[in-house]
BATOR-22108 format. One record per atom (N, C-alpha, C): residue in one letter; x, y, z. Coordinates in steps of 0.02 Angstrom, whole numbers, plus 50000, padded with zeros to 5 digits. Layout:
AXYZ
...
//
This chain:
M476254924049711
M475814923849769
M475994929449819
K476654930049831
K476884935049879
K476744942049856
M476884943349792
M476774949949765
M476034951749766
I475594946949751
I474874948149752
I474654950149822
Q474914946549871
Q474714948049941
Q474954954949962
E475564956849940
E475814963449959
E475384968949928
K475154967849867
K474714972849835
K474064973449873
R473814967749897
R473194967949936
R473294972049999
V473874971250031
V473994975050093
V474034982550078
R474364984350024
R474404991450006
R473704994349995
F473294990449959
F472614992749944
F472194993150007
A472284988150052
A471844987550110
A471994992850163
I472624994050176
I472774998550232
I473205004550212
G473335005250147
G473655011350123
G474365012350145
I474755006850151
I475445007550171
I475885004250119
F476525005850122
F477015002650078
F477414997750119
L477484991650092
L477864986650128
L478604987350113
F478974982450133
F479694982950134
F480044981550068
M479674980250014
M480004977849954
M480494982949925
G480314989449926
G480764994549900
G480974993249829
C480464992749783
C480604990549715
C481104994949678
G481155001349698
G481615005749662
G482335005249684
I482485001449736
I483155001449764
I483674999349712
L483534994149673
L484044991649628
L484184996349570
L483775001549563
L483895006249508
L484505010549521
W484665011749585
W485225016149598
W485855012449620
Q485865005849618
Q486485002349633
Q486634997249579
D487244997549554
D487454992849502
D487764986849537
S487334982349560
S487574976749600
S487564970349560
F488094966449568
F488074959849539
F488034954549594
A487744956649652
A487594951949705
A487014947549684
A486994941549712
A486464936749693
A485804938949721
N485264938349683
N484604939549710
N484314932949734
E483694933049757
E483404927049787
E483394921149738
S483214922549674
S483194917149626
S483884914249613
D484394918549615
D485074916049606
D485264911449664
Q485054913349725
Q485204909249782
Q484854902449777
E484234902549753
E483884896249744
E484244891949691
T484514895249639
T484904891549589
T485504888449622
G485824892149667
G486394889449703
G486204883449746
L485614883749775
L485374878149817
L485284871849774
S485014872849715
S484884867049672
S485524864449639
A486054868549641
A486684866649609
A487184863849660
K486954860749712
K487394858049764
K487854852849733
P488514854049736
P488984849349706
P489124843449753
P489314837749726
P489484832049769
P490104833449810
L490134830749869
L490704831749914
L491304827849887
T491854831249879
T492484828149859
T493034830849904
E493594827449905
E494154829849946
E494414836449919
G494414837249853
G494654843449823
G494204849349842
L493544848149842
L493084853549860
L493154855249934
F493254850149975
F493354851350047
F493974855650058
K494514854250023
K495124858150031
K495024865350007
K494624866149955
K494464872949931
K494094876749986
G493624873350019
G493264876450074
G493714878350132
E494194874050146
E494674875450199
E495084881750183
T495314882250120
T495704888050099
T495294894450104
L494674894250080
L494234900050084
L494094901950157
Y493964896950198
Y493814898250268
Y494404901650303
Q494994898950295
Q495574901750330
Q495734908850305
K495564910350242
K495694917050215
K495164922050235
Q494534920050233
Q493984924850240
Q493604924350306
C493624918750340
C493194917550398
C493554916950464
A494174914250462
A494534912650523
A494684918750566
V494754924650536
V494924930650574
V494374932350624
C493764930250612
C493214931350659
C493044924750696
H492914919450658
H492684913150687
H493244908850716
G493864910650703
G494424906850729
G494644901350682
P495294899450684
P495554894350638
P495194887650644
Q494964885850704
Q494604879550715
Q493864880550726
G493624886750713
G492904888050718
G492654889250787
A493094890850835
A492894891650905
A492734898850923
A492594903150875
A492414910250886
A492954914150921
D493584912350908
D494154915550941
D494634918550891
G494374921150836
G494804924350786
G495094930850812
K495584933550776
K495924939650798
K495454945650804
A494934945750764
A494474951450764
A493864950250809
A493814944450839
A493204942650876
A493054947550933
Y493574950250965
Y493454954751022
Y493144961351001
L493184962950937
L492894969250912
L492154968550894
L491894962450895
L491244961150865
L490694959850916
Y490114962550902
Y489504961150940
Y488914961750892
P488504956450889
P488534950050923
P489174946250907
K489354941650952
K489964937950944
K489914933050885
P490474931450853
P490454926650798
P490194919850823
R489874916150778
R489624909550796
R490194904750811
D490124901050866
D490594895850884
D490364889350850
F490674887750795
F490464881950756
F490564875350793
T491034875150839
T491174868850874
T490604866550918
R490134871050933
R489554869250975
R488974866650933
D489034866950866
D488514864350822
D487834867450836
K487834874050849
K487214877750861
K487174883450811
F486754882750761
F486684887850710
F486014891350718
R486014897850708
R485424901950721
R484844900450673
L484984899950609
L484454899650558
L484364892550534
V483804889450554
V483674882450538
V482984881750506
S482904876250471
S482254874550440
S482004867850466
T482214866150527
T482014859850558
T481704861050626
M481334856050651
M481024856650716
M481494854450772
N482034850850756
N482494848550809
N483104853050814
M483084858950783
M483594864150787
M484254862150754
D484254857050712
D484844855350672
D484814859350607
A485384862250588
A485414865950525
A485574861150468
T485214861850414
T485354857950354
T485914861250315
D486194857750267
D486704860750224
D486414866750187
E485784866250168
E485454871750133
E485384877850179
D485254876750243
D485224882250291
D485894885850295
L486434882050298
L487104885050301
L487264888850237
F487064886050181
F487194889350116
F486844896050113
K486214896250135
K485844902550134
K486164907750180
T486374905650240
T486674910250287
T487334913050260
I487744908750231
I488374911050202
I488234915950144
S487734914550104
S487584918750047
S487304925550068
R486834925450115
R486494931650135
R486854935550188
G487274932250228
G487554935550286
G487054935650342
M487214939550394
M486784939950453
M486674947250471
P486194950650439
P486064957750456
P485964958550531
G486204964150557
G486174965250629
G486804962750663
S487294960850624
S487944958650650
S488474960450599
A489094958650614
A489644960050567
A489724954450515
M489294949250517
M489334943850469
M489104946350401
P489554946850352
P489364949550286
P489084944050241
P488754945950187
P488554941050137
P489154939050094
W489164932750075
W489694930450030
W489384928349963
E488864931749944
E488504929849883
E488914931049820
Y489444935049825
Y489864936149766
Y490394930749757
V490464926249807
V490884920349800
V490504915449755
S490854911649715
S490524906949670
S490084902049708
V489584899449674
V489144894449706
V489554888549732
E490024886249692
E490444880649714
E490844882549776
G491104888749777
G491484890949835
G491074891149898
R490454893549892
R490014893749951
R489844886749976
W489724882049930
W489604875149951
W490224872149983
A490804873949958
A491424871549988
A491474874050061
L491274880350072
L491264883050141
L490764879250184
V490184877550157
V489684873750194
V489994867250219
Y490334863650175
Y490624857250193
Y491164858050247
Y491574863350240
Y492104864250290
Y491824866350358
V491324870750358
V491004872750421
V490664866750454
R490344862550413
R490024856550440
R490554852050474
F491134851350442
F491674847450471
F491874850150540
L491974856750544
L492174859850608
L491644858650662
S491004858950641
S490464858350690
S490374851150716
E490654846250681
E490554839250701
E491134836350741
I491674839950748
I492254837150782
I492094835350854
K491784839950892
K491614838450962
K491094832950967
N490614832850921
N490114827550922
N490434820750913
Q490934820450868
Q491284814150856
Q491714812150916
Q491984817150950
Q492374815651011
Q491924812651065
K491344815751075
K490884813451127
K490644806351113
S490544804751050
S490304798051033
S490854792851031
G491484795151039
G492044790551039
G492294788750970
E492024791850918
E492234790250850
E492884793850830
L493064798950868
L493684802450857
L494074802950922
S494714801550920
S495134802350979
S495514808850974
K495754811251030
K496134817551031
K496774816950990
N497094811150993
N497714810150955
N497594810750880
V497034807950856
V496874808350785
V496754815650765
I496394819250807
I496244826350792
I496884830450788
L497354829050835
L497974832850837
L498434831150779
S498364825150753
S498784823250696
S498434825050631
E498064820550603
E497694821850542
E497124817050536
I496514819750531
I495924815550525
I495904812850453
P495854806350445
P495844803450377
P495244806250337
W495344806750271
W494814809450229
W494174805350235
E494224798950240
E493624794750246
E493214796650307
Q493564798250362
Q493224800250423
Q492914807250415
K493284811750383
K493024818450370
K492384818050328
E492414813950277
E491844813250232
E491224810950270
K491324806250316
K490774803750357
K490494809250402
M490934813350430
M490724818750475
M490314823950438
I490524825550378
I490194830950341
I489504828950317
Q489414822750299
Q488774820450272
Q488284818950328
K488094824250363
K487634823550419
K486934822150394
K486614817250424
K485944815350403
K485424819250444
I484944822150410
I484394825750442
I483764821650429
D483434819550482
D482824815550476
D482284819850441
S482014817250387
S481514821050349
S480904822750391
L480774818750443
L480204820150487
L480304826650526
N480924828850534
N481064834950571
N481064841250526
M481014840250462
M481004846050416
M480334849750422
I480384856350427
I479774860450431
I479454860850362
Q478824858950359
Q478444859350296
Q478044865850296
V478204870250251
V477864876750248
V477154875750220
S476664877750259
S475964876850239
S475774882150188
S475174881350160
S474924886250112
S474824892950146
E475074898150115
E475044904850144
E474334907550139
S474074909850196
S473394912550197
S473384919550167
P472804921850144
P472764928550114
P472854934050166
V473084939750143
V473174945650186
V472554950050181
T472254951350238
T471664955650242
T471754960550299
P471354965750302
P471384970350360
P471264966650425
D470794961850426
D470654958150487
D471254953850508
S471584950650458
S472154946350475
S472734950450502
L472834956550474
L473364960850499
L473214963350569
A472584964850583
A472394966950650
A472504961350700
N472334955250680
N472454949450723
N473204948450734
G473594949250680
G474324948650686
G474614953750733
R474334959750732
R474554965050778
R474424963050850
Q473844960250865
Q473684958050932
Q474144952450955
L474294947750911
L474744942350927
L475454944950941
F475664949750901
F476334952650910
F476394956150978
V475894960150996
V475914963751060
V475924958851118
A475534953351111
A475494948551165
A476114944151171
S476444942551115
S476964937451117
S477664939951098
C477704945451063
C478354947551036
C478594954251065
A478124958451087
A478304965151108
A478754965351169
G478744960151211
G479174959951269
G479904960651251
C480094958151194
C480784958751170
C480844964151116
H480424963551065
H480484967951006
H480154974751016
G479784975751069
G479454982151082
G478774982651049
Q478364987151074
Q477674987851050
Q477644989350976
Q478124993150951
Q478134995050880
Q478654991250840
G478964986250871
G479454982250836
G480134985450829
K480284990450871
K480904994150865
K481494991050904
G481374985150933
G481904981850971
G482014984851039
D481504988151067
D481584991651131
D481134988851185
G481004982351181
G480614979151234
G481004978851299
G480654977951355
G480974978251420
G481264971651444
Q481124966151410
Q481344959651434
Q482094958751422
E482444956451475
E483154955151469
E483284948951427
M483764949451382
M483894943951336
M484624941751340
K484734935151341
K485404932351339
K485404926251294
D485994924651266
D486024918651225
D486154912651270
N486254906851240
N486344900751279
N486994900651319
L487454905251304
L488084905751342
L488054911351394
G487484914651401
G487414919951449
G487624926851425
V487784927451361
V487994933951333
V487374938151319
P487344944351344
P486764948651331
P486634949651256
L486004949651238
L485804950651169
L485324956451163
K485324959651105
K484844964851090
K484364962351036
P483714962951046
P483244960650996
P483284964950933
R483064962250878
R483094965850814
R482604971650812
D482814977050781
D482364982650765
D482054980950697
L481454978150699
L481134975750638
L480934981450592
T480824987450620
T480634993150578
T481214995350533
A481824993650554
A482414995450515
A482594990050464
G482164984950459
G482284979750411
G482834974950431
I482974974450496
I483524970150520
I483244963250536
F483264958750487
F483064951850496
F483684947450489
K483794943150538
K484404939150534
K484404934450474
G483814932250454
G483774928350394
G483524932850338
A482884933050328
A482564937450280
A481844938250300
S481494942950270
S480794944150288
S480314940750240
S480554936350197
S480104932650153
S479634928350195
S479064926750169
S478574922750206
S478864916050226
K479224912850181
K479514906350196
K480034906750252
D480464911750249
D480984912450300
D480674913850368
L480184918250371
L479864919750436
L479474913750462
Y479204909750418
Y478854903650439
Y479354898950475
F479954898350447
F480474894250480
F480644897150549
R480694903750555
R480864906850620
R480304905550670
M479674906050648
M479114905250694
M479054898050720
L479194893250676
L479114886250697
L479764883250724
G480334885250696
G480964882350718
G481304886250773
G481074892450785
G481424896650833
G482124898350807
M482544900850852
M483244902350834
M483684899150887
P483974893350873
P484384889750922
P484924894150953
G485004893551019
G485514897251054
G485304904351072
S484684906351054
S484444913051069
S483774912451105
P483524918051133
P482874917851167
P482284917151120
M482394917551054
M481834917051007
M481554909951008
P480924909051032
P480634902351040
P480284899850977
S480094893550978
S479654890750927
S478934891850948
Y478514893650900
Y477804894650914
Y477374888750891
K477704883350874
K477324877350855
K476934874850916
G476294873750907
G475864871550962
G475604877151005
V475894883150997
V475664889051034
V475124892650995
F475254893650930
F474764896750886
F474534891850833
T473944892950807
T473704889050750
T474084891350688
D474044887450636
D474394889250574
D474144895850547
E473504897050551
E473224903350527
E473494909250568
Q473554908350634
Q473824913650675
Q474554915050658
I474934909850644
I475634910850626
I475694914950562
W475264913550513
W475274917550452
W475054924750465
D474574925650508
D474364932450525
D474934936350558
L475304932950602
L475874936150635
L476424937750585
I476564933150540
I477064934350488
I476884940350446
H476264940650424
H476054946150380
H476084952850416
Y475924952950481
Y475984959250518
Y476714961250524
V477154956550540
V477874958150546
V478134960950481
Q477884958550425
Q478114961050361
Q477914968250346
T477434970850384
T477244977850375
T477674982650416
L478094980050461
L478464984350507
L479044988150475
P479444985150431
P480004988850402
P479774994650358
K480135000050361
K480005005650317
K480195003650245
A479905007150197
A480035005450127
A480785005750112
G481045000350085
G481755000050066
G482234998750123
A481994998350185
A482444997850242
A482834991350242
E482514985850225
E482854979350227
E483414979150174
E483274981850116
E483784981850063
E484384986150083
R484244991850114
R484784996350135
R485194993250191
A484894988950230
A485254985950287
A485714980250266
R485634977750205
R486034972150181
R486654974650144
L487224971950162
L487834973550126
L487824970250058
H488074973850008
H488104971149941
H488794972549911
H489004968149867
H489624968949830
H489454972749767
L489674979149762
L489454983549709
L490014985149660
R489824987049601
R490304989549551
R490184997049542
L490695000949557
L490665008149549
L491115010149490
T491005016149466
T491405018749410
T491675025649428
A492325026549418
A492635033149425
A492595036449356
K492145041249348
K492025044349284
K492625048849263
K492765048749199
K493295053049174
K493015059949160
I493335065049187
I493125071949176
I493715075849148
H493575081949126
H494105086049096
H494255092249139
E493875093149193
E493995098849237
E494565097349286
D494845102649314
D495325101849368
D494955099449430
I495255095049468
I494945092249527
I495175096049589
T494705098049630
T494855101649692
T494585097649751
L494695100349811
L494425097249872
L493735099949890
N493435103749846
N492775106649858
N492245101249846
P491885099049899
P491375093849888
P490765096249851
F490705102949840
F490135105749805
F490315108249735
A490885105849710
A491095107749642
A490565105249593
E490495108849537
E489965107349490
E490005100349461
Y490615097849450
Y490665091249419
Y490385085649462
W490365086649529
W490055081449572
W489305081049561
S488995086749547
S488265086749538
S488055083049475
K488515081949430
K488355078449368
K488385070849375
E488665068449431
E488745061249441
E488215058549489
A487925052949472
A487435049649515
A487795045749570
P487575046449633
P487915042749687
P487715035349689
V488135031349717
V487985024349731
V487955023649807
F487405020949832
F487325019949904
F487685013549924
V488155014149970
V488535008449995
V488325007150068
S487995001550079
S487764999750146
S488354998150191
Q488274999650255
Q488794998050304
Q488484994750365
T488914991550404
T488674988450466
T489164990050522
P488924991350582
P489384992350638
P489714985750657
L490344985950674
L490674979950699
L490404978150768
W490254983250807
W489934982350873
W489224985050864
W488754980650854
W488094982650830
W487724987450877
R487394992250846
R486944996750881
R486404998750832
N485804999850857
N485255001850814
N485335008950787
D485605013350829
D485735020250809
D486405020350772
R486385019450707
R486995018450670
R486995022450605
I487565022950574
I487615025750507
I487475020050459
E486915020550422
E486705015050379
E487155013950320
G487455019350295
G487875018850236
G488045025750210
L488345026050152
L488555032450126
L488475032550050
D488365038550024
D488345039649952
D489055040749927
V489225037249874
V489915037549848
V489915039749775
K490375044249758
K490505046149689
K491265046049679
A491475045249616
A492195045349602
A492295048249532
V492835052149525
V493015054949460
V493775054849453
H494005055449391
H494725056249379
H494825060049314
N495395063249309
N495595066349247
N496285063449228
K496655066549187
K497295063649167
K497805063649223
K497685067749274
K498185068549326
K497985065749394
E497345066649413
E497145064949481
E496515060749484
I496405057549542
I495795053849555
I495505056449620
A494845056649624
A494515059349684
A493905055149701
F493765054749766
F493185051149792
F492775055849836
Y492125055849826
Y491665059949864
Y491235055449907
L491205056549972
L490795052750018
L490305057350053
K489695055150060
K489185058950097
K488795054150141
W488705056050205
W488295051950249
W487955056350302
S487415053750329
S487025057450379
S487365056950447
D487435062550481
D487715062850548
D487425069050582
A486995067950631
A486645073450662
A487105078250700
M487675075750723
M488135079850763
M488805080450728
R489085086450730
R489765087650704
R490255086550761
D490645081250757
D491135079650809
D491835080450779
D492145086150792
D492805087550763
D493305089650816
N493225086950876
N493685088450930
N493845081950967
N494465080050971
N494645074151010
N495205075651060
V495245081951082
V495755083851130
V495555081551200
A494925082951220
A494705080751286
A494645073151287
V494755070151346
V494775062851350
V494095059751336
H493555063651342
H492885060951332
H492605062451263
T493005065251219
T492765066951152
T493095062551099
F492725061351046
F492975057150991
F492785060550925
S493185059350875
S493105062850811
S492715058650761
D492305062150720
D492025058950661
D492605057650612
G492495052850569
G493025051250521
G492785046550467
A493205045550417
A493045041050362
A493705038450333
A493665032550303
A494265029650273
A494085025750210
L494545025750163
L494505021650104
L495035016250110
Q494865010150090
Q495345004650090
Q495375001650020
F495985000449996
F496074997949928
F496484991449929
S496344987149881
S496764981249868
S496864980649793
T497474979249773
T497624978449702
T497614971049681
E497454966549728
E497434959449714
E496814957649673
K496894952849627
K496314950349590
K495844946649637
D496124943249685
D495744939849738
D495924943349803
P495564948649822
P495754952749880
P495774948649944
P496184950749992
P496204947450057
P495564949050096
F495524946550158
F494964948050201
F494864955650205
F494234957850200
F494104965050195
F494264968850259
G494384965350314
G494544968550377
G495294969250387
M495614973950353
M496314975850363
M496814971250328
G496604967150281
G497074963350240
G497364957350276
E497914954650248
E498244948950279
E498974948850258
A499374944550289
A500084944250277
A500224943150202
N500684947050176
N500904946750106
N500364948950057
Q499794951350082
Q499284954350040
Q499064960950072
P499484966050067
P499334972350101
P498734975950071
V498404979850113
V497894984450090
V498154991550103
Y497894996250063
Y498105003250068
Y497515007150097
I497655011450144
I497125014950180
I497245022450179
W496705026250164
W496705033550171
W496215035250226
H496455038450278
H496045039550338
H495995047050353
W495375049650350
W495235056650365
W494885057250432
K495085062250472
K494745063650535
K494535070950537
A493925072050560
A493675078950564
A494095083150612
A494335080050665
A494715083750716
A495395086150689
W495625083150635
W496275085150608
W496235091250563
Q495635093650549
Q495585099350504
Q495185105050535
N495065104750601
N494635109850630
N495005116250650
T495645116650634
T496015122850644
T496365124550579
G496515130950571
G496815133050508
G497535130950499
K497935130950552
K498655129850543
K498915123650577
E498625121750633
E498885116050670
E498335112650710
R498465106650733
R497965103050771
R497895106050841
E497295105650867
E497175108250934
E497505103750987
D497665106851043
D497975103151098
D497645105451163
I497935103251219
I497645104551284
I497555112051298
E498025116151276
E497985123251291
E497395126651256
T497165123851199
T496575126751167
T495935124051197
Q495955117851222
Q495365114951253
Q495235117951322
Y495785119351358
Y495725122051427
Y496145128451432
P495915134051403
P496325140151400
P496425143451468
A496015141751518
A496095144951584
A496465140551633
A496755135151609
A497095130551655
A497735133651683
A497905131451743
A498535133551773
A499085128951747
V499655131851726
V500195127851698
V500855129651732
D501305124851730
D501985125951754
D502455127051696
W503015130151710
W503535130951660
W503935124451656
Y504065122251595
Y504455116251585
Y505125118051553
Y505635114551571
Y506305115951546
Y506325115251470
A505905110851442
A505915109651370
A505595115251329
Q505275120051363
Q504925125351326
Q505435130451300
K505495130851234
K506025134751203
K505855142151196
N505215144151200
N505025151151189
N504935154951254
Y505205152351308
Y505085155651373
Y505755157151408
E505805163051437
E506385164951476
E506205164551550
H506595160851587
H506445159651658
H506355166251696
G505825166551736
G505685172451776
G505135176851748
N504985176151684
N504455180051653
N503785176551663
S503245180351661
S502575177551666
S502355175051596
F501895170451595
F501645168051530
F500945165251539
E500575165051484
E499895162451484
E499905155251457
V499355151751470
V499315144751449
V499375144051373
G499125148851336
G499165148551264
G499875148751238
E500345151251280
E501045151651260
E501415145051272
S501065140051299
S501405133751314
S501235128351262
E501045130451203
E500855125651151
E501425120651139
T501215114651121
T501695109251112
T502245111051061
R502055114751010
R502545116350957
R503135120550982
F503065123551042
F503605127651070
F504085123451113
H503955116951118
H504375112651160
H504885108851118
D505395106551151
D505915102551118
D505645095551106
P505645093151043
P505355086551028
P505645080851068
Q506275081351089
Q506575075651125
Q506245074651194
Y505875079651218
Y505525078851281
Y504785076951271
I504555077151210
I503875075151192
I503955068451155
T503915063051192
T504165056651167
T503875054351100
G503215054951090
G502915052951027
G503175057050969
W503195063550979
W503445068150927
W504185066850914
G504555066050968
G505275064850961
G505435058350926
A504995053350934
A505115046850902
A504885046750829
G504585052250807
G504365052650737
G503665050150725
N503265049350778
N502575047150770
N502165052950739
P501905051950678
P501545057450645
P500925059650683
L500635055150722
L500045057150761
L500225061950817
S500855062250836
S501065066550891
S501385073050866
D501435073850801
D501765079650772
D501295085650775
P501425090650818
P500965096350825
P500975101050765
E501465100350722
E501515104850665
E501195101950602
T500915096050608
T500585092950551
T499875095750544
A499725098650488
A499065101550476
A498635097350430
K498895091850405
K498505087650359
K497925084350394
A497375083750358
A496775080750387
A496715073350370
V497215070550334
V497175063650312
V497855060450319
E497855053950334
E498485050250335
E498425044250289
E498985041950264
E499025035850224
E499335030350265
A499095024250254
A499355018550293
A499295012250251
T499655007150273
T499585000450245
T499444995650303
S499154989950286
S499004985050337
S499044978050307
E499304973350346
E499334966350325
E499004961950378
G498434964050402
G498064960250451
G497964964050515
Q497574961150561
Q497404964350624
Q498044966250662
G498064972550685
G498624974850726
G499244976950687
S499194977250620
S499784978950580
S499724985750545
Y499244989750565
Y499144996350534
Y499785000450540
T500055002550483
T500695006150482
T500625012550442
I500735018150474
I500665024650441
I501235025650392
Q501065028150333
Q501555029750282
Q501595037450276
R502195039950263
R502275047150255
R502595048650187
P502195048150135
P502465049250068
P502735056350061
K503305056750028
K503615063250018
K503355066749955
I503095062649909
I502825065349847
I502135062349834
E501725065749796
E501055063549778
E500655061049838
P500605064849891
P500215062549949
P499465063449938
V499075059949979
V498345060649978
V498155067050013
E497635070349988
E497345076150021
E496605074650034
A496325077750086
A495615076750101
A495335082850136
R494685083950125
R494345089450159
R493625087450170
G493365088850230
G492675087350246
G492295093650264
V491655093850244
V491215099450261
V490585096450292
W490425098650353
W489805096450385
W489275101750372
Q488705099650344
Q488185104450326
Q487495101150332
N487055104150370
N486365101950377
N486305094450394
G486705092350442
G486655085450465
G486975080350420
H487425082450376
H487775077850332
H488515079750328
W488935074650324
W489635075750307
W489725074850232
H490105079350202
H490315078950133
H491085078850133
V491385073350113
V492115072650118
V492395070850049
V492935074250030
V493265072849967
V493985070649980
F494185065049952
F494875062749951
F495135063649880
K495765065749873
K496055065949806
K496805064549809
R497055061749753
R497765060249749
R497965059549676
P498575060949658
P498785059749589
P498685052549569
L498525051349506
L498435044449482
L499075040449489
K499625043549472
K500265040049475
K500635041849538
N501025037049562
N501455038249621
N502105034549608
S502645038249608
S503295035349591
S503655032249650
E503375032949711
E503705030049769
E503645022449770
K504155019149794
K504165011849796
K503605009249840
G503225004249813
G502695001049851
G502065005149856
A502015010749821
A501425015149826
A500845012349786
L500245014249805
L499635012549769
L499615016449704
R499465012949649
R499435016249584
R498765015049551
F498525020049515
F497895019649479
F498045020349404
K497635016949364
K497715017249292
K497035016949259
A496905021549212
A496265021549176
A496155014749142
G495545012149150
G495375005649122
G495454999949171
D495795001149226
D495894995849276
D495324995749327
T495234989949357
T494744989049412
T495124987449476
I494914990549530
I495264989649593
I494744988549648
A494914984649699
A494464983349755
A494474989249803
I493884991149828
I493824996849873
I493314995349927
A493464997449988
A493004996750045
A492995003350083
F492485004150126
F492385010550160
F492275009450235
A492475014350274
A492355014250346
A492165021250369
V491735021650420
V491525028150447
V491525027650523
W491765032950556
W491755033450628
W491275038950649
D490855037650699
D490375042450726
D490615044450796
G490885050450801
G491155052750865
G490635052950921
A490015054650904
A489485054950955
A489355048150986
Q489495042850949
Q489405036050974
Q490055033251003
K490555037651012
K491205035751040
K491585030750996
D491465031150931
D491835026850885
D492575028850885
R493005023950885
R493735025150878
R494055018350864
N494625018750830
N495005012750814
N494565007550779
G494495001550809
G494094996250778
G493354996850788
Q493125001750828
Q492405002750836
Q492175007650782
K491845005050731
K491675009050672
K491145005250632
T490905008350579
T490465004850532
T490875003650468
V490764997950437
V491164996050379
V490744993350323
S491014993450263
S490724990050206
S491154983950190
I490924979850144
I491334974450119
I491694976950057
W492094972650026
W492434974649964
W491934976149909
N492084981449872
N491724983149811
N492244983749755
E492014984849695
E492474985949639
E492374992849611
I492924996049592
I492865002549558
I493265002349494
L492945004149439
L493255004349373
L493425011549355
L494045012749334
L494245019349311
L494085019949237
E493595024049222
E493365024849153
E493925027449108
K493995024349049
K494505026649002
K494295033248969
//
C-alpha cells in the first residue's frame, strides 16, 4: 500500500520521496530492517528474573554512561550531549502509540532498536532480539520506581537495600488500557489535491516550529517539560525521531511527543486531514536523506593488495576500492553537521591503511589563536568479541585510538606557535631562551618555543607530547578505558602515520601502520581477523574540540586473507 502511494506521488508531482532505494546497494549492513524489527516485536519473550538480569548487565555496560546508573540522565557523558539523555525515572518517553502518553513495551523496543535520530541515541538493532527485550524490561523497572514510591508500594529503605524479585516483576508488567491504544485508520490515497491540502495544514500548524519549508528554522521558541531549550527537527534532512513511515507519523500526530512541545492533533484535524498532513511531510526529505541520517552497524573489508602502501590519498589502489558510507551523529546536535564519511581500507603483508573522505566547506588547520579550532578525525578500535561502550571504552576493556589533526601537519618541520600567528607582536627576552645573548636585538620569530629550556615550559618539560614543539607528527596514538581516561601513547617502534589533503571542499585522510607491533599492549592486526572500529570527526569551523564532535557507532572490519 505504501509503495503504491509513493509511486502515485512521483507520477503526480514529479518528485522523489525519501525511500532512497539504492542506499542499501553501497553499504554491507547487517542492521535490522523494518520487517526484522516487526519480527522482534512478535518475538517478545516472557519476563524472567534471568532475562531481567541480562537487561541490567546490558544497560550498565551500554546505556548507563549517558542515562546514568539509575536512569536519572546523569551518566558520565551526559554533559556532552544535546538533546539531553532521557530521564527514565520520570516515566516520560517521547515515542508513544497511546493517547494517554504512556509508552508500551513495544514502543520502547522500537526506540531501542531504531535509536533517536537528531540526538546521540544510537540504534541497538545489532543487539539480539532477546537482548533488546531485556533492556525494555530493565528500563521499565527504572521508570516505575518513583511511581511505586508515590503510591506507597515501595519504601526508601527497600529501594536502598534490594527490591524483591516479585516486586520488580509487578513493576515491570505495566498494564496499558487497550482503550488508550491509538488505532491507525485506513490510509487515504495520495493525490495532488491531498498534497496541496497537506501543505496548507503544515504552514498553518507546523511551520511555527519546523519552518515554512520544514528545515527546522521556525521562529517559535521551544522548550521541553523541564524548561530545556529544544530545536525542532529539520525534516528535509530526514531527521525523524521515530521514523517517517505512515504508521509512525500517525502515532506522532495523534499521540504527540510527551515532554516536548509537539502536540496531539486528535480533535483538531479530521482523519483525512491528518493523512494529508502525513503525506505532505513525507515529501519533505531529500532522496536518501533519512537513511543517511540513521546510524548503522556495518561490516567493512580491508582488501588485500600487493602494492606498497603510502600516505597518498590519491594513490591508484584507492580508486579500485568502493567506499562504504558510515553515518555519524553530533554528540551536541546541530543541523549544520558532517553527515558521515566514506571509508576504504587496504592491507598488504606489512601494513594496513584506512582512507577517510568527508565534506567540509572550510579548511581549518590552525589552532594557535584562542578562537580557532582544528579539523580532525580519529579511528577507534576494540579487540573484544563483545566491545565496550563505543564512547571511549570502559574499565578493563581498553579501546585504541588514532587521532589526526589538520593543525598538526600544516607546517613542514614543526607545529605553529604564537610567534607564527602574531609575527609583529612585541616580545620580551626570557632567561630560558637559549639562542639569545643579552643586550642584542631580536625579532619575534627568534623567540620560538623550541629555543627555550624545556624546564621552563612546564608541559614540554613534563613530557606532555601535546606541548612538544619539536614534534612534527600529524597523528597521535592513545588508549582509553572510559570517560576521562584518554591516555596518549608514544610508541618507539611501528608508530601510526597519517596525512590529510583538503581539496574542493573535502578532506581526504589516510592512516597507516604496520600490521604487527611488538610493543607490549599494542594493537595488533592479523589477516582473516575481524575487529571492531568506530570513527569520529571534528569540524573546526563549528568549534569542535575534545568531546564536541560527530561520531559513529561500532562497526566491524575484516582483514581479507
